[in-house]
N, C-alpha and C positions, 0 to 999 in steps of 0.2 A: 492097621487094623483097631487100633486105639482110636485115631481121628474117625473112621467109620463111625463105629461103635458112637462118638458122642455125636455125629451129626446125626445120625437113626435116633437118638433121646430127643435131640431136639425137636426134631418134626413131627414126632410120635405128642409130645408135649403141644407143640404147637396145634396139632389136629385137634387134640383132648381139650384145649383151651377154647378154638374156633367150635367146635360141637356144645363145648358148655356154655357158652353164649349164646349159641343159635337157638336152643333147646329149652331155653326157660319158661315152663309150663303158665307161669302167672303174669306171664309180659302181654298187658293191653294191645289190642292190635291198631298198628300205629296210621295216622291220620294219612299216610301216601302210601300204604300198603294197596289198598282197593285203588288210588288213581281214580277214584269219579270223576268226569269230566263235567265239571256245573259251577257254579259260584256258590253253592248249598248244596248240601245233603245231609240226610239221614236215616237211619235204620231203625225200625224198633219192634218188639215184643210186642203183638197186640193186648196180648192177656195179663203178663206184667206188668208193662210198660218197659222194661231194659233196653235199654240202648245198646245195638251192638256195633254203630257205626256211624260217624257223623262227622260234620266237614262244613265250619262256617257256622253252625246253626243256630246263632243266636245275632245276628246281621238282618235287619230289617229288607226284604228286598220286594221285589215286583210278585204279585201273587198270579196276577189275572185272574182266570175263570174259577181257579181255585177256591176263590173265595165264595162261589157257590153250595159248599158245603155247611159253611154257616147258616144259609138260607134253609138249606133241606134240615140242620138239625133243628133250627128256630121253627119251622113247618112241623116237623115231626112232632117235637114238643107239643106244640100247638094244639094237634090232632089229638094226643094221649090225654089234654087237659081239658077235649071236648068245647075249644075256643072256635076250631073251625073244624068240618070236616069235607071228606073226600069228594063228597058228591057236588060240595056247597059250590054255586055259580060265582063267576067272575064276568063282570062287563068290563069289556075294552074301552079304555077313554083315548084319547087324544094322543097322548104322550106315550103308552103302548102301542099304540098301532104305528104311529110314526118309526120307532123302533124298529116293531117288528118287520117295517118293509125293507130293512137296509139289508139287501144280498149279500154287502161284504162281508156282515157280522156274522157270530153262528144264531141263526132264527126257525122259528117256525111260523111262516105270516099268520097273523091273525086280523079277522077284520072288524073295522072299529064300529061298537054299539054292539059286537056280538059277543054271544054268553060261553064260557069254556067252565069246564069243573076244573077241582082243585087237584084232583087226580092228573088230567091231562095235563094241564102246566108242570105239574111237576114230574112226571115223566121226562116232558121236553125238558126240563130243566138238569136235571139228572142224567141223561142220557146223551141229548143233543147238546146241551149246553145253549139251551135258548136262554137268547138275555131278554127277550121283551117276556116272556112269560115269566123269567126271574123276577122282574118289575112289577110283573102285575099282581104273582103272590107278595111281595113286598108291600105294599098298596093295600093288600086285603088284610095282614096281617097291623100295619101299623097304621092305614089311612091313606100316608105318602111315604114317599120314598125317601122324603127328607127327615121323618118322621122315623123312618125304619133304621138309621144310623144310630139313633138313639137306644136303640132295640139290640143292633150288633153290636155295639159298644157292650152293652149290657152284659149281654150272653156271652160275650168275650171274657169279660172278667171274671164272671160267676167261673168259667172253665180253667180259670187259671191263666190264660194266654196273656204273653208280655210282646213286646216290640209288634205294634200291630197300628195299622192305619188306614181305617174305613171314610171313603168317600161315594162310594154308593154301594149298591145292592149285587150287581152283575161283576165286577172285577174289570169292567171296560175301562180305557181313560175315558174322563169325562170328555174331551173334545167330542167322541164318538155318539155323546148325547145332544149335538147340537145345541148348545144352549139350554138343554132341558135338566141339568143335571141338580143334584139337591142342593137347595138352598144354603149358603156359606162355604161351599167348596169351592176349590181352584177352577178354571174351565179346563187344566190341562192337567189334575191332580189323578194320581190311582194309587188302589188300595196296596199295602204294603205288608208284610208281615214275615217273622224270621221263621226260618224251616222248621226249630223247634217247636215252636208253636202252632204251626199248619200240623203237624206232626200230632200236636197234643187235640187239635181239633179233629182229625180224622180217627184217634183213638176213640176219643168220644163217642163221636159217631157211631161206629162199629159197634160199641161195648154196649151203648145206651141204647140203642136203636140196629140190632142186628139185622131187623129185616130191611134194610135200605137198602143190603145187597142183593136183594132178588131183585129190585128195578136197577140199581149200578151192573150189576151181570148180567144184561139183556144188549147182547150185540144188534140185533135190529130190531124196530118196532115202526109201525104207520101212527101216525098221528091224523087222528078222525078217518079212523078207518071207514071206507062204505059212504063216503061223502065227498062233497066237492071240494073239497080243503084237504083232503089226503094227501100227506106228503111221506118220503122213508124216511126216517131217522136212524143212521149210523153210529153207532154209539164211538165217540172220540179217542175212548179208550181202545187201543189198538192192540193192546196186550190179552184181551181175553180171549179164552183159548181159540175161539174159533176165526178169530182176525187175523191181520197182516203178522204182528209181531207176536201170535200167541204163547202163552208160557200156561203150564200146569197149575191150578187153583187160582188165577186170576180172577179177580171178581171185582174190582174197584179200584181205584174210585172217582178221580179229578184231573182231567188235562187243563192246561189253560195257555194261553198263547196271547202276546202283545209287545209290541217294539219294545215297550219299555222293560218287562219281565222278563221277555226272553218265550223260551218253550219249560214248561214247567208241568209235572206231573206227580199227583201223589197216587201210589200204587196200595195196592193190598191184596195180598196170597196165602191160602193156607194148604200145607199138605204136611200132612201125618202127623195131626192133630195139633200142629201150630201153624198159628197166624202170624204173619208181618205185616208192618207198614213201610213204607217208604216214601220219601219225598227227595224231588229233583228240582232246583229251581235253576233259570237258565241253562239248560244242558247244553253242550258245545262237542259236536262229534268231531272227529280228526279230520273228516273229509267236509266240513263245515254244514254239514245237513241236520240242524239241531232238533227238526220234527221228529227224526228217526233217532237221535242222540239222546231225547228224554226217555226211551223207551230201552234202549241200548245199555245207558247209563242204570236205568230202575234194575234190568234183568243182573247185570255186574251185582250187584247188591242183593239181591234174592236170591242168587245164584249162591252167593259168598254163606247168607244167612241157612239156607237149608242142605247145604255141603257140610258145614262146618259146625253148625247147632241142632243138638236134639232138645226136645220137651221131656223133662227129667221129673220125677218126684220126689224131691229134696225132704219132704216129711208128708206122709200120708196122713187119711182122715185118723182121730183117736189117737195120732203117736202124742208118748209124754217125751219132753224135752230133759236134756239133760243137767241137772244141775236146778232144773224148775219142773220137777215132776208135780210137785206141791205147792201149798199157798195155805199161810196161818190161818186159823178161824177165830173168832171170836166168837163165845157162847154156845159152841157146837157140840154136838157129842164125840166128835172126835176133833182132835186139836190142829188136826190137818188135811185138805181135802184136795183128793186127786185133781191134776187139769191135764187136759189133752188137747188136740187141736182137734177145729169144728167142722175142717174141709183140709182138701190137702194141697200142700203148697206145692207150685209147681213152676219149673223156670227152664227157660232155654240155655241149655249149658253147652259150653264150646267144648268139643270132642278131646278128652284126656285130661279134664278143668273139673271132674264132678267133686273132688275132695276139695275143692277151692274156695266153698262158702261156709262162713261161721254163721253160726246162730245169732239174732239179736233177740233179747228178750225185752217187751215195753209190759209195765203194770197199765192196768185203767185207775186211776187214782179217783174216781167220779165213783167205782164201786167198793171200794174199802173206806176203813175207817181210818183215823189218821197214826194208826201205828202200823197201817198197812196189812189187815186182816179183813177177809169175809167175814161178814156181820151173819151168823148163823138166824133162822133157817133161810136156804138159797134152791132154787128150783136145779134138777140137773141142765146140764147147758149152759147154765150164768156165765156170761163174759167176763175176766179178769184182765184180760189182757191181749197183748199181739206178739205172734211168732213172724219177723220178718229174718232175712239173711243177708249177707254181705259178702260182696268179695274179700277173699283174705287180707290181700295188700294192697287196699281201696286204689289200686290204681286203673281201674274200668272207667268206662263214660257213665257208666250210674243209671238213672231211672228220670222218666221225665218230668218225676215230680218229686224228686230227691235221690238222695244218695243209694239208698235201699229198697229193698221190695215193697209193695203196697201189705202183702203178710196176711196172713190167717187169723183166725181168732183163737186165744186160747179158754177154753171153757171147763166148766167145773164136769167130770168125769160123772159124780152120782150126784143124789139131791145129798143137800147137805142138811144134816137136820140138828134141830135146836138141842141142848142138853136140859134135863128137867132140871126144876128148883132145885132139889136138893146138889145135885152136881153143883150145881153153878154157887151154890152157897157154899159146898164144900172148898171146892178151889179157891173161895174169895177168902174162906179161913186159911187154907193155907197159904195163901199169899201175903195175908196180915201176919202172920207168924213167921212166913221169911224175910218179910221185911222188916219187923223188929228184931229177928235175929241178928239180920246183917247190919242194922243200926247200933245194937248194941255193943257187938263182935269189932265192930270198925271203931267204935270209940273209944276201945280198950287198947287199940295197936295206932 
């Protein structure tokens, strides 16, 4: 009987120990748990930049036509700055014409010497991954594709991308350009980028130019409808809801395929107010079908994100932060000012981990004097710092641009009034006598 009791206790303790090990709430999601079949992958919340999963995310690999997202960004920026317009006409030169006639590449046929609008070329690039149309846009923006490489590198640096190399505007292998590749580049080179940098590019594209999704979400469109050059364009992103591997909420972004890069895809989807970005590079299906795998592996990450995370408001707008509810004021009617968040701080939070985040308070020293005080007067809503949050045990994947969230501003809740001259004078006298007393008493002892 005693032996049976001992055996029972041992078994019970074993169960409890195993349960304790397997139910640690703050354990980061292990790299192999998702088992994404690709050379590299990353999953990111598109609002906060929080990384939910990554695999080999910092190795530069071939990106193929995912390169075109950078041209989308540069073009949309140029349009915003009135450097080009949607109805601007582009005349097709010999280089663009020759590439457009390559039926083994993704293209819309363009006529030599004919004119096309920037909008037509942009739609062909974003929906149908048209290579010649992309080159035409690059030439319009920079004068030549060779010059455009400088523009690509400059923009990449400004966006904080790392681990990249650009040799052309399209993402094709240079050998497909039949000796017409940009000057100074190898005849067999291809564009490369890390999964993390691809995600950063996608993050900026959907954040800075959300209207880009109105185009990337179009499943089918006729190029030059009603003309002799009319051609059907079906979006290569087959995860759009009405296409072959359709998924709810998917509305972008860009596929890419070359022998060097393999099958790649940058996707984005929004459900229940939460938008995510996914990247898979050289996806490999168990059946050897890489074309399908880039979508099935993406679905794996999307399902994980939407099934395990929810967008939560960590701090509501006008929230006061514990231990940082006020800030000292110099020459103010009051000696302190109340500070609150100027907008909600939202994050995708894994189920059951609502309490696993701690506040991180950062003062904006440019708004304060050398003593760390806000100088009165100051308007209501004056920004004095930033509130972000950090995962408590620090073992999660962090954010695209660092280890903590980008955060929200902490601002003065009310107008900070300046004290009148009499009050300021009396405070000065009081401070003088206080200093004299401390100095005299201190000398006695």
